[in-house]
PDB file of N, CA, C and O in Angstrom:
ATOM      1  N   MET A   1      -9.455  -4.044   9.794  1.00  0.00           N
ATOM      2  CA  MET A   1      -8.729  -2.851  10.156  1.00  0.00           C
ATOM      3  C   MET A   1      -7.374  -2.855   9.447  1.00  0.00           C
ATOM      4  O   MET A   1      -6.691  -3.878   9.400  1.00  0.00           O
ATOM      5  N   TRP A   2      -7.003  -1.721   8.907  1.00  0.00           N
ATOM      6  CA  TRP A   2      -5.741  -1.602   8.189  1.00  0.00           C
ATOM      7  C   TRP A   2      -4.548  -1.753   9.122  1.00  0.00           C
ATOM      8  O   TRP A   2      -4.598  -1.369  10.290  1.00  0.00           O
ATOM      9  N   ASN A   3      -3.482  -2.318   8.581  1.00  0.00           N
ATOM     10  CA  ASN A   3      -2.243  -2.391   9.350  1.00  0.00           C
ATOM     11  C   ASN A   3      -1.285  -1.296   8.857  1.00  0.00           C
ATOM     12  O   ASN A   3      -1.610  -0.525   7.953  1.00  0.00           O
ATOM     13  N   LYS A   4      -0.121  -1.250   9.461  1.00  0.00           N
ATOM     14  CA  LYS A   4       0.859  -0.204   9.181  1.00  0.00           C
ATOM     15  C   LYS A   4       1.238  -0.154   7.695  1.00  0.00           C
ATOM     16  O   LYS A   4       1.315   0.927   7.112  1.00  0.00           O
ATOM     17  N   ASP A   5       1.472  -1.307   7.091  1.00  0.00           N
ATOM     18  CA  ASP A   5       1.888  -1.328   5.685  1.00  0.00           C
ATOM     19  C   ASP A   5       0.785  -0.815   4.757  1.00  0.00           C
ATOM     20  O   ASP A   5       1.064  -0.096   3.797  1.00  0.00           O
ATOM     21  N   GLU A   6      -0.443  -1.177   5.040  1.00  0.00           N
ATOM     22  CA  GLU A   6      -1.541  -0.699   4.207  1.00  0.00           C
ATOM     23  C   GLU A   6      -1.661   0.825   4.303  1.00  0.00           C
ATOM     24  O   GLU A   6      -1.825   1.512   3.295  1.00  0.00           O
ATOM     25  N   PHE A   7      -1.579   1.332   5.517  1.00  0.00           N
ATOM     26  CA  PHE A   7      -1.708   2.764   5.750  1.00  0.00           C
ATOM     27  C   PHE A   7      -0.563   3.538   5.098  1.00  0.00           C
ATOM     28  O   PHE A   7      -0.798   4.510   4.380  1.00  0.00           O
ATOM     29  N   GLU A   8       0.673   3.108   5.348  1.00  0.00           N
ATOM     30  CA  GLU A   8       1.838   3.790   4.771  1.00  0.00           C
ATOM     31  C   GLU A   8       1.852   3.676   3.252  1.00  0.00           C
ATOM     32  O   GLU A   8       2.228   4.621   2.557  1.00  0.00           O
ATOM     33  N   GLY A   9       1.443   2.523   2.739  1.00  0.00           N
ATOM     34  CA  GLY A   9       1.399   2.331   1.291  1.00  0.00           C
ATOM     35  C   GLY A   9       0.415   3.273   0.626  1.00  0.00           C
ATOM     36  O   GLY A   9       0.685   3.805  -0.450  1.00  0.00           O
ATOM     37  N   LYS A  10      -0.727   3.479   1.267  1.00  0.00           N
ATOM     38  CA  LYS A  10      -1.719   4.407   0.725  1.00  0.00           C
ATOM     39  C   LYS A  10      -1.147   5.821   0.689  1.00  0.00           C
ATOM     40  O   LYS A  10      -1.370   6.561  -0.269  1.00  0.00           O
ATOM     41  N   GLY A  11      -0.409   6.194   1.735  1.00  0.00           N
ATOM     42  CA  GLY A  11       0.224   7.513   1.771  1.00  0.00           C
ATOM     43  C   GLY A  11       1.257   7.687   0.670  1.00  0.00           C
ATOM     44  O   GLY A  11       1.320   8.735   0.028  1.00  0.00           O
ATOM     45  N   LYS A  12       2.072   6.650   0.451  1.00  0.00           N
ATOM     46  CA  LYS A  12       3.081   6.715  -0.611  1.00  0.00           C
ATOM     47  C   LYS A  12       2.420   6.822  -1.982  1.00  0.00           C
ATOM     48  O   LYS A  12       2.873   7.568  -2.850  1.00  0.00           O
ATOM     49  N   GLU A  13       1.353   6.072  -2.158  1.00  0.00           N
ATOM     50  CA  GLU A  13       0.654   6.110  -3.431  1.00  0.00           C
ATOM     51  C   GLU A  13       0.102   7.516  -3.697  1.00  0.00           C
ATOM     52  O   GLU A  13       0.243   8.042  -4.801  1.00  0.00           O
ATOM     53  N   ALA A  14      -0.519   8.116  -2.691  1.00  0.00           N
ATOM     54  CA  ALA A  14      -1.078   9.458  -2.841  1.00  0.00           C
ATOM     55  C   ALA A  14       0.033  10.482  -3.101  1.00  0.00           C
ATOM     56  O   ALA A  14      -0.101  11.340  -3.973  1.00  0.00           O
ATOM     57  N   SER A  15       1.107  10.388  -2.356  1.00  0.00           N
ATOM     58  CA  SER A  15       2.235  11.302  -2.535  1.00  0.00           C
ATOM     59  C   SER A  15       2.823  11.147  -3.936  1.00  0.00           C
ATOM     60  O   SER A  15       3.190  12.130  -4.580  1.00  0.00           O
ATOM     61  N   GLY A  16       2.907   9.911  -4.392  1.00  0.00           N
ATOM     62  CA  GLY A  16       3.427   9.654  -5.732  1.00  0.00           C
ATOM     63  C   GLY A  16       2.547  10.246  -6.811  1.00  0.00           C
ATOM     64  O   GLY A  16       3.052  10.755  -7.812  1.00  0.00           O
ATOM     65  N   LYS A  17       1.241  10.189  -6.623  1.00  0.00           N
ATOM     66  CA  LYS A  17       0.323  10.774  -7.602  1.00  0.00           C
ATOM     67  C   LYS A  17       0.524  12.282  -7.692  1.00  0.00           C
ATOM     68  O   LYS A  17       0.517  12.857  -8.780  1.00  0.00           O
ATOM     69  N   VAL A  18       0.702  12.909  -6.541  1.00  0.00           N
ATOM     70  CA  VAL A  18       0.928  14.357  -6.527  1.00  0.00           C
ATOM     71  C   VAL A  18       2.226  14.686  -7.261  1.00  0.00           C
ATOM     72  O   VAL A  18       2.252  15.583  -8.104  1.00  0.00           O
ATOM     73  N   LYS A  19       3.300  13.967  -6.944  1.00  0.00           N
ATOM     74  CA  LYS A  19       4.585  14.216  -7.616  1.00  0.00           C
ATOM     75  C   LYS A  19       4.469  14.011  -9.119  1.00  0.00           C
ATOM     76  O   LYS A  19       4.999  14.795  -9.906  1.00  0.00           O
ATOM     77  N   ASP A  20       3.772  12.951  -9.510  1.00  0.00           N
ATOM     78  CA  ASP A  20       3.594  12.647 -10.919  1.00  0.00           C
ATOM     79  C   ASP A  20       2.890  13.801 -11.635  1.00  0.00           C
ATOM     80  O   ASP A  20       3.329  14.243 -12.697  1.00  0.00           O
ATOM     81  N   ARG A  21       1.805  14.280 -11.050  1.00  0.00           N
ATOM     82  CA  ARG A  21       1.042  15.370 -11.667  1.00  0.00           C
ATOM     83  C   ARG A  21       1.849  16.671 -11.725  1.00  0.00           C
ATOM     84  O   ARG A  21       1.864  17.355 -12.749  1.00  0.00           O
ATOM     85  N   VAL A  22       2.513  17.004 -10.627  1.00  0.00           N
ATOM     86  CA  VAL A  22       3.321  18.226 -10.609  1.00  0.00           C
ATOM     87  C   VAL A  22       4.429  18.126 -11.651  1.00  0.00           C
ATOM     88  O   VAL A  22       4.727  19.099 -12.344  1.00  0.00           O
ATOM     89  N   GLY A  23       5.034  16.949 -11.758  1.00  0.00           N
ATOM     90  CA  GLY A  23       6.063  16.745 -12.774  1.00  0.00           C
ATOM     91  C   GLY A  23       5.526  16.926 -14.180  1.00  0.00           C
ATOM     92  O   GLY A  23       6.195  17.498 -15.041  1.00  0.00           O
ATOM     93  N   GLU A  24       4.302  16.432 -14.415  1.00  0.00           N
ATOM     94  CA  GLU A  24       3.672  16.608 -15.729  1.00  0.00           C
ATOM     95  C   GLU A  24       3.422  18.083 -16.011  1.00  0.00           C
ATOM     96  O   GLU A  24       3.742  18.578 -17.091  1.00  0.00           O
ATOM     97  N   TRP A  25       2.849  18.784 -15.039  1.00  0.00           N
ATOM     98  CA  TRP A  25       2.477  20.193 -15.231  1.00  0.00           C
ATOM     99  C   TRP A  25       3.692  21.083 -15.435  1.00  0.00           C
ATOM    100  O   TRP A  25       3.637  22.048 -16.197  1.00  0.00           O
ATOM    101  N   THR A  26       4.788  20.764 -14.760  1.00  0.00           N
ATOM    102  CA  THR A  26       5.974  21.615 -14.834  1.00  0.00           C
ATOM    103  C   THR A  26       6.975  21.149 -15.889  1.00  0.00           C
ATOM    104  O   THR A  26       7.966  21.831 -16.154  1.00  0.00           O
ATOM    105  N   GLY A  27       6.719  20.005 -16.482  1.00  0.00           N
ATOM    106  CA  GLY A  27       7.654  19.471 -17.471  1.00  0.00           C
ATOM    107  C   GLY A  27       8.891  18.852 -16.846  1.00  0.00           C
ATOM    108  O   GLY A  27       9.897  18.648 -17.526  1.00  0.00           O
ATOM    109  N   ASN A  28       8.822  18.553 -15.555  1.00  0.00           N
ATOM    110  CA  ASN A  28       9.952  17.964 -14.835  1.00  0.00           C
ATOM    111  C   ASN A  28       9.850  16.437 -14.933  1.00  0.00           C
ATOM    112  O   ASN A  28       9.153  15.804 -14.139  1.00  0.00           O
ATOM    113  N   ARG A  29      10.539  15.860 -15.898  1.00  0.00           N
ATOM    114  CA  ARG A  29      10.464  14.415 -16.137  1.00  0.00           C
ATOM    115  C   ARG A  29      10.981  13.605 -14.952  1.00  0.00           C
ATOM    116  O   ARG A  29      10.462  12.526 -14.663  1.00  0.00           O
ATOM    117  N   LYS A  30      12.000  14.119 -14.266  1.00  0.00           N
ATOM    118  CA  LYS A  30      12.564  13.399 -13.125  1.00  0.00           C
ATOM    119  C   LYS A  30      11.530  13.292 -12.007  1.00  0.00           C
ATOM    120  O   LYS A  30      11.355  12.218 -11.432  1.00  0.00           O
ATOM    121  N   LEU A  31      10.849  14.383 -11.695  1.00  0.00           N
ATOM    122  CA  LEU A  31       9.828  14.369 -10.645  1.00  0.00           C
ATOM    123  C   LEU A  31       8.659  13.471 -11.044  1.00  0.00           C
ATOM    124  O   LEU A  31       8.102  12.755 -10.212  1.00  0.00           O
ATOM    125  N   GLU A  32       8.301  13.517 -12.302  1.00  0.00           N
ATOM    126  CA  GLU A  32       7.224  12.671 -12.810  1.00  0.00           C
ATOM    127  C   GLU A  32       7.581  11.187 -12.642  1.00  0.00           C
ATOM    128  O   GLU A  32       6.755  10.388 -12.202  1.00  0.00           O
ATOM    129  N   ALA A  33       8.808  10.835 -12.994  1.00  0.00           N
ATOM    130  CA  ALA A  33       9.258   9.442 -12.857  1.00  0.00           C
ATOM    131  C   ALA A  33       9.320   9.025 -11.385  1.00  0.00           C
ATOM    132  O   ALA A  33       8.950   7.905 -11.036  1.00  0.00           O
ATOM    133  N   GLU A  34       9.789   9.931 -10.529  1.00  0.00           N
ATOM    134  CA  GLU A  34       9.818   9.650  -9.085  1.00  0.00           C
ATOM    135  C   GLU A  34       8.414   9.365  -8.577  1.00  0.00           C
ATOM    136  O   GLU A  34       8.195   8.425  -7.813  1.00  0.00           O
ATOM    137  N   GLY A  35       7.472  10.182  -9.009  1.00  0.00           N
ATOM    138  CA  GLY A  35       6.082  10.000  -8.587  1.00  0.00           C
ATOM    139  C   GLY A  35       5.516   8.679  -9.036  1.00  0.00           C
ATOM    140  O   GLY A  35       4.839   7.995  -8.268  1.00  0.00           O
ATOM    141  N   GLU A  36       5.784   8.314 -10.261  1.00  0.00           N
ATOM    142  CA  GLU A  36       5.284   7.035 -10.773  1.00  0.00           C
ATOM    143  C   GLU A  36       5.883   5.864  -9.997  1.00  0.00           C
ATOM    144  O   GLU A  36       5.189   4.903  -9.665  1.00  0.00           O
ATOM    145  N   ALA A  37       7.179   5.961  -9.714  1.00  0.00           N
ATOM    146  CA  ALA A  37       7.841   4.896  -8.948  1.00  0.00           C
ATOM    147  C   ALA A  37       7.278   4.817  -7.534  1.00  0.00           C
ATOM    148  O   ALA A  37       7.085   3.726  -6.999  1.00  0.00           O
ATOM    149  N   GLU A  38       7.016   5.968  -6.934  1.00  0.00           N
ATOM    150  CA  GLU A  38       6.477   5.994  -5.568  1.00  0.00           C
ATOM    151  C   GLU A  38       5.066   5.398  -5.535  1.00  0.00           C
ATOM    152  O   GLU A  38       4.698   4.721  -4.575  1.00  0.00           O
ATOM    153  N   GLN A  39       4.287   5.651  -6.575  1.00  0.00           N
ATOM    154  CA  GLN A  39       2.946   5.064  -6.658  1.00  0.00           C
ATOM    155  C   GLN A  39       3.020   3.543  -6.669  1.00  0.00           C
ATOM    156  O   GLN A  39       2.287   2.871  -5.944  1.00  0.00           O
ATOM    157  N   VAL A  40       3.905   3.011  -7.492  1.00  0.00           N
ATOM    158  CA  VAL A  40       4.060   1.557  -7.589  1.00  0.00           C
ATOM    159  C   VAL A  40       4.521   0.986  -6.253  1.00  0.00           C
ATOM    160  O   VAL A  40       4.013  -0.044  -5.808  1.00  0.00           O
ATOM    161  N   GLU A  41       5.479   1.648  -5.615  1.00  0.00           N
ATOM    162  CA  GLU A  41       5.970   1.199  -4.316  1.00  0.00           C
ATOM    163  C   GLU A  41       4.839   1.195  -3.283  1.00  0.00           C
ATOM    164  O   GLU A  41       4.712   0.263  -2.489  1.00  0.00           O
ATOM    165  N   GLY A  42       4.027   2.242  -3.309  1.00  0.00           N
ATOM    166  CA  GLY A  42       2.906   2.321  -2.376  1.00  0.00           C
ATOM    167  C   GLY A  42       1.877   1.234  -2.615  1.00  0.00           C
ATOM    168  O   GLY A  42       1.363   0.642  -1.666  1.00  0.00           O
ATOM    169  N   GLU A  43       1.575   0.969  -3.870  1.00  0.00           N
ATOM    170  CA  GLU A  43       0.622  -0.093  -4.203  1.00  0.00           C
ATOM    171  C   GLU A  43       1.139  -1.443  -3.735  1.00  0.00           C
ATOM    172  O   GLU A  43       0.389  -2.254  -3.192  1.00  0.00           O
ATOM    173  N   PHE A  44       2.433  -1.678  -3.950  1.00  0.00           N
ATOM    174  CA  PHE A  44       3.032  -2.942  -3.523  1.00  0.00           C
ATOM    175  C   PHE A  44       2.965  -3.078  -2.006  1.00  0.00           C
ATOM    176  O   PHE A  44       2.622  -4.142  -1.490  1.00  0.00           O
ATOM    177  N   GLN A  45       3.294  -2.002  -1.293  1.00  0.00           N
ATOM    178  CA  GLN A  45       3.277  -2.041   0.169  1.00  0.00           C
ATOM    179  C   GLN A  45       1.858  -2.286   0.684  1.00  0.00           C
ATOM    180  O   GLN A  45       1.664  -3.026   1.650  1.00  0.00           O
ATOM    181  N   GLN A  46       0.876  -1.671   0.046  1.00  0.00           N
ATOM    182  CA  GLN A  46      -0.512  -1.902   0.437  1.00  0.00           C
ATOM    183  C   GLN A  46      -0.900  -3.365   0.244  1.00  0.00           C
ATOM    184  O   GLN A  46      -1.525  -3.974   1.113  1.00  0.00           O
ATOM    185  N   THR A  47      -0.524  -3.913  -0.894  1.00  0.00           N
ATOM    186  CA  THR A  47      -0.853  -5.305  -1.195  1.00  0.00           C
ATOM    187  C   THR A  47      -0.189  -6.248  -0.202  1.00  0.00           C
ATOM    188  O   THR A  47      -0.814  -7.199   0.268  1.00  0.00           O
ATOM    189  N   ALA A  48       1.070  -5.990   0.116  1.00  0.00           N
ATOM    190  CA  ALA A  48       1.770  -6.829   1.095  1.00  0.00           C
ATOM    191  C   ALA A  48       1.087  -6.741   2.457  1.00  0.00           C
ATOM    192  O   ALA A  48       0.940  -7.751   3.144  1.00  0.00           O
ATOM    193  N   GLY A  49       0.677  -5.557   2.842  1.00  0.00           N
ATOM    194  CA  GLY A  49      -0.023  -5.389   4.110  1.00  0.00           C
ATOM    195  C   GLY A  49      -1.354  -6.106   4.124  1.00  0.00           C
ATOM    196  O   GLY A  49      -1.732  -6.706   5.131  1.00  0.00           O
ATOM    197  N   LYS A  50      -2.067  -6.046   3.013  1.00  0.00           N
ATOM    198  CA  LYS A  50      -3.363  -6.713   2.931  1.00  0.00           C
ATOM    199  C   LYS A  50      -3.195  -8.226   3.029  1.00  0.00           C
ATOM    200  O   LYS A  50      -3.970  -8.901   3.707  1.00  0.00           O
ATOM    201  N   VAL A  51      -2.177  -8.755   2.348  1.00  0.00           N
ATOM    202  CA  VAL A  51      -1.903 -10.190   2.409  1.00  0.00           C
ATOM    203  C   VAL A  51      -1.583 -10.603   3.840  1.00  0.00           C
ATOM    204  O   VAL A  51      -2.079 -11.618   4.328  1.00  0.00           O
ATOM    205  N   ARG A  52      -0.752  -9.811   4.507  1.00  0.00           N
ATOM    206  CA  ARG A  52      -0.395 -10.113   5.890  1.00  0.00           C
ATOM    207  C   ARG A  52      -1.626 -10.077   6.801  1.00  0.00           C
ATOM    208  O   ARG A  52      -1.788 -10.939   7.665  1.00  0.00           O
ATOM    209  N   ARG A  53      -2.496  -9.069   6.605  1.00  0.00           N
ATOM    210  CA  ARG A  53      -3.713  -8.956   7.419  1.00  0.00           C
ATOM    211  C   ARG A  53      -4.644 -10.145   7.174  1.00  0.00           C
ATOM    212  O   ARG A  53      -5.168 -10.729   8.122  1.00  0.00           O
ATOM    213  N   LYS A  54      -4.847 -10.499   5.921  1.00  0.00           N
ATOM    214  CA  LYS A  54      -5.735 -11.622   5.584  1.00  0.00           C
ATOM    215  C   LYS A  54      -5.194 -12.931   6.148  1.00  0.00           C
ATOM    216  O   LYS A  54      -5.961 -13.768   6.625  1.00  0.00           O
ATOM    217  N   ALA A  55      -3.882 -13.110   6.093  1.00  0.00           N
ATOM    218  CA  ALA A  55      -3.282 -14.329   6.648  1.00  0.00           C
ATOM    219  C   ALA A  55      -3.508 -14.385   8.152  1.00  0.00           C
ATOM    220  O   ALA A  55      -3.837 -15.443   8.689  1.00  0.00           O
ATOM    221  N   GLY A  56      -3.336 -13.258   8.836  1.00  0.00           N
ATOM    222  CA  GLY A  56      -3.580 -13.206  10.270  1.00  0.00           C
ATOM    223  C   GLY A  56      -5.026 -13.506  10.614  1.00  0.00           C
ATOM    224  O   GLY A  56      -5.305 -14.201  11.591  1.00  0.00           O
ATOM    225  N   GLU A  57      -5.946 -12.984   9.815  1.00  0.00           N
ATOM    226  CA  GLU A  57      -7.367 -13.257  10.037  1.00  0.00           C
ATOM    227  C   GLU A  57      -7.664 -14.745   9.844  1.00  0.00           C
ATOM    228  O   GLU A  57      -8.438 -15.329  10.602  1.00  0.00           O
ATOM    229  N   ALA A  58      -7.050 -15.355   8.835  1.00  0.00           N
ATOM    230  CA  ALA A  58      -7.272 -16.780   8.578  1.00  0.00           C
ATOM    231  C   ALA A  58      -6.740 -17.629   9.731  1.00  0.00           C
ATOM    232  O   ALA A  58      -7.368 -18.613  10.120  1.00  0.00           O
ATOM    233  N   VAL A  59      -5.588 -17.252  10.275  1.00  0.00           N
ATOM    234  CA  VAL A  59      -5.014 -17.991  11.408  1.00  0.00           C
ATOM    235  C   VAL A  59      -5.931 -17.874  12.623  1.00  0.00           C
ATOM    236  O   VAL A  59      -6.172 -18.863  13.316  1.00  0.00           O
ATOM    237  N   LYS A  60      -6.439 -16.684  12.883  1.00  0.00           N
ATOM    238  CA  LYS A  60      -7.360 -16.492  14.008  1.00  0.00           C
ATOM    239  C   LYS A  60      -8.620 -17.330  13.832  1.00  0.00           C
ATOM    240  O   LYS A  60      -9.091 -17.968  14.773  1.00  0.00           O
ATOM    241  N   LYS A  61      -9.158 -17.322  12.621  1.00  0.00           N
ATOM    242  CA  LYS A  61     -10.375 -18.076  12.338  1.00  0.00           C
ATOM    243  C   LYS A  61     -10.132 -19.580  12.534  1.00  0.00           C
ATOM    244  O   LYS A  61     -10.961 -20.283  13.112  1.00  0.00           O
ATOM    245  N   ALA A  62      -8.991 -20.053  12.047  1.00  0.00           N
ATOM    246  CA  ALA A  62      -8.650 -21.477  12.223  1.00  0.00           C
ATOM    247  C   ALA A  62      -8.492 -21.808  13.705  1.00  0.00           C
ATOM    248  O   ALA A  62      -8.929 -22.862  14.167  1.00  0.00           O
ATOM    249  N   GLY A  63      -7.868 -20.901  14.435  1.00  0.00           N
ATOM    250  CA  GLY A  63      -7.689 -21.122  15.872  1.00  0.00           C
ATOM    251  C   GLY A  63      -9.006 -21.215  16.605  1.00  0.00           C
ATOM    252  O   GLY A  63      -9.155 -22.033  17.512  1.00  0.00           O
ATOM    253  N   ARG A  64      -9.971 -20.383  16.222  1.00  0.00           N
ATOM    254  CA  ARG A  64     -11.297 -20.434  16.845  1.00  0.00           C
ATOM    255  C   ARG A  64     -12.000 -21.751  16.516  1.00  0.00           C
ATOM    256  O   ARG A  64     -12.660 -22.336  17.375  1.00  0.00           O
ATOM    257  N   LYS A  65     -11.862 -22.209  15.293  1.00  0.00           N
ATOM    258  CA  LYS A  65     -12.495 -23.478  14.913  1.00  0.00           C
ATOM    259  C   LYS A  65     -11.881 -24.644  15.676  1.00  0.00           C
ATOM    260  O   LYS A  65     -12.588 -25.548  16.121  1.00  0.00           O
ATOM    261  N   ILE A  66     -10.566 -24.613  15.823  1.00  0.00           N
ATOM    262  CA  ILE A  66      -9.887 -25.676  16.563  1.00  0.00           C
ATOM    263  C   ILE A  66     -10.329 -25.671  18.014  1.00  0.00           C
ATOM    264  O   ILE A  66     -10.515 -26.725  18.623  1.00  0.00           O
ATOM    265  N   ALA A  67     -10.495 -24.471  18.564  1.00  0.00           N
ATOM    266  CA  ALA A  67     -10.902 -24.343  19.962  1.00  0.00           C
ATOM    267  C   ALA A  67     -12.393 -24.605  20.146  1.00  0.00           C
ATOM    268  O   ALA A  67     -12.874 -24.707  21.275  1.00  0.00           O
ATOM    269  N   GLY A  68     -13.115 -24.714  19.047  1.00  0.00           N
ATOM    270  CA  GLY A  68     -14.542 -25.008  19.124  1.00  0.00           C
ATOM    271  C   GLY A  68     -15.384 -23.805  19.476  1.00  0.00           C
ATOM    272  O   GLY A  68     -16.468 -23.943  20.044  1.00  0.00           O
ATOM    273  N   LYS A  69     -14.896 -22.633  19.146  1.00  0.00           N
ATOM    274  CA  LYS A  69     -15.644 -21.405  19.452  1.00  0.00           C
ATOM    275  C   LYS A  69     -16.287 -20.839  18.226  1.00  0.00           C
ATOM    276  O   LYS A  69     -16.955 -19.808  18.298  1.00  0.00           O
TER     277      LYS A  69
END
C-alpha cells in the first residue's frame, strides 16, 4: 500500500508533466522549466516513500521471524 510520500510524489510528477507540456505549447520557458523541476521532485519523493515503505515491510518481516510467526 502506498504511503503519503508515494502518493504526493505521484501527484507532483503528474502536475509537473502538465506544466511542462503547457509551457512547451505556449512557448513559456519558465513554466516548462518549473514543470520539469516538479517532475524530478515528484519522482524523488516517490522513491523516498517507496524506500521507507520497503524498510518498514522488512522490519515487520524480521519481527515476525523473531517471534516465530
